[in-house]
N, C-alpha and C positions, 0 to 999 in steps of 0.2 A: 511572506516571502517576496511577493511581487512588489510590495510597498518598499521593501529594502532595496530591491533591484532598481527602482526608480531613483532612489537616492544615490546608489552606487554608480549607476551608469547615466546620470542625467546629462553629462557632458560628452557622452559617447553613444549617439543614437543607434549605430549599427550593432553595438554590443547589447543595448537594451532590447532591440528587436530580436536578436538571436537568442537572448536569454529567455524572453517571453515565449518564443516559439519552442525552444527546447523544453521549457518547463511544462507547457501545455501538452505537447506531444507525449512527453514521458509520463505525465500524470494520467492522460487518457489511456495510454497503452497499459500501464500497470494496473489501474483500477478495472479496466475491461477484462483483462486476462484473469485477474483475481476472481471476479464474479462469474465469468464463464467457467472457470475451474470448479467452483462450487456447484454450478448447474450440471456440469458434465459428470462430476463424481456422484452426485445425488442420483442422476439418471442411471449411471452404471450400477448403482447399488439398489436399484429398483423403484426409485421415486421419480416419476416423470413430471412432478408439479411445475418445476421451473421450465422444463422443456415445453409443456403445454401452454405456458404463459409467454413463450417467445424469448426466454432468457438463455437458451442454449445456442448462443450466437456470439460472434466477436464484434457485432455492431455496437459501438459505444453508446449510441442513443438509448439502447435498451437497458443499460446498466448505470449510467451516470445520474446522480441525484443533484439537482441545482444547489440546494443549501449545502450539501456536503462538499461540492466543488468550490463554492465560495469560501467556505471555512478553510479548505486546503490552500486556496490562494492567499487568504488574509493571514491566517495564524500558523499555517504549515501542517495542520492536521485536518482531515475530513473523512468523508465516507461516500460510498456509492449506494445504489439501491440495494437493500438486503435481498439476497437470493432466497425465495420461498422454498422451504423444505418441510415435508411431512415425515417426521421421524418414525412414525408407526409403519411406514411403508418401506423402510430401509431394511435390506436383507440381514444385515449384521445386528439388528436390534436398534431400538431408539437411542440408547446411550452410546454404544460403540459405533453405530452407523453415523450418528450425528458428529461424533468426534472425528471420524474419517472425512466427512464432508467439510467440516470446519478446517481441518488441517490442510485440505487440498488447496485452499486459497493462498495462504502464506507460502506453502511449498512450491506452488506454481510460480510465485514471484521470485523465489530464490533460484528456481530452475531457469526462468527466463533471464535473470541477471547473469547467471553463469554462462548461459548460451550466448548472449549478446557480448559478453566480455571476451569470448574466444578470439575473435580477430584482433582485439586490442592486445591481449596477452601474447599472441603470436607475432605481433608487430606488423600485421597485414594492413592495418589502418592507423595512420598517424593522427595526432590531434595537436591542438595548441594549448598552451599553459593555462589560459584564462580567456574569458569573453572580451577582455580589454584588447586582445590581439586579433579579434575576429575580422577586422577590416583588411588585414594582411594575410588572412588564412586562405588556403586552397579549398576546393570543394571537398576533398577527402578529409582534410583536417577539420572542417566544419562538421562533416558526418561523424568523425571520431568524437567530437565534443557532444553531439547529440546522443551517441551511443553511451557515453559515460553518464549522461543524465538519465538515460533509460535504465542503466544498471543501478544507479544510485536510488532512483525512485522505487524500483522494484524491491531493493533491499530495505529501504525505509518503510514501505507499506507492509512488506512481509513481517518485519520486526514489530511494527506498531500493532498489527492485527494479532500477534501472538501474546500481547499483554493480557493477562488473565482477568480482565474486567469486562463484564457483560456490557454491551452486546458484541464485543470483539471475539474473534475466533478462538483466541487463547483460553477464554472461559469454558467453551464447550470442549476444547481439547483437555483442559484440566479435569472437567467433570468425568470424562471418559477414563481417566487414569486413577482416580481416587476411589476408595471403598464406598459402598452404598450409604452408610450413615453420614459420612462426611459430605457426600454428594447432595444428600437431602438438605443439609445445613447450608451448603453453598448456594443451592437453588433459591433459597429464601432471599438471597442478596440480588438476584437477577433484576427485579424491578428498580433497584437503586443504581444500577450500573451506569446508565446513561447520565444520571445526575452527577455521579462521581466524575465521569469523564469531562462533562462540561464545566464542572467546578474547577477541575485541574487546568483546563484551558483558559477559563476566566481569570484565575489567579495568575497564570503566566502572562496573559495579555495585560492585566492591570498593573503588574509589577515590571513590565518591560522585559520579561524573561529572567529577572533576578531570582524569582522563585518559580522553578519549572521542573519538578521532579520527573514528570512523564517525558518531557523533551530531553532531559539530561540522561535518563535511562536509555532512551532510544538512540540518541546520538552516540552514547558511549559504546553500545553494542555495534552500531553501524560503523564506527571508527575501527573496530576490530574486523568486522565481516567484509567491508568494502575492499581493503587492501588484499585480503585473501582471495576474493573473487577476481579482482582486476590484475 
């Protein structure tokens, strides 16, 4: 993503600086709130593991993963530090409880996106059409552009994490919804999930995005959700 920004805004330094700032701020906010919500929901359901490890906080340093952040910057997909959860301590049981904790992350991103979008929808904050116009924008318009980025990244991360491939949240949500025998079968695929994800990312990167099923799925859903929220 940032590599593309360097090409797009190489002749417009103010636009490049604004894009990088909006990108980083939005990414940090979305990932931090996502992982905090996992920790908060787990603690509310009876498992203080994340809280005891200092993860029940909005301090991004506690949640960001260096490699995951780099991947997000380079290929557009990444991850934060997984929030530790002990399913056996969850009041609703290991399956249902884990589903609820998993769902809390993406739902929190959608909630934040909807909340941040309110002043934009009400016309309380104006914005500019693109970063190309940033040098002529007022402070309020620049703020509006940052808010749009925050909304977009929260939607993007929420959708991405609902993809039912382990270790994404969508996999644990799916396990909580299917019958026991199917759940057992699906659990056998958990060790392979991270390999599948990285394979999809590598294929996309190697083909320059020509073959990108994961990105196509997420962007297609985001294209529908984003206008609804904003």
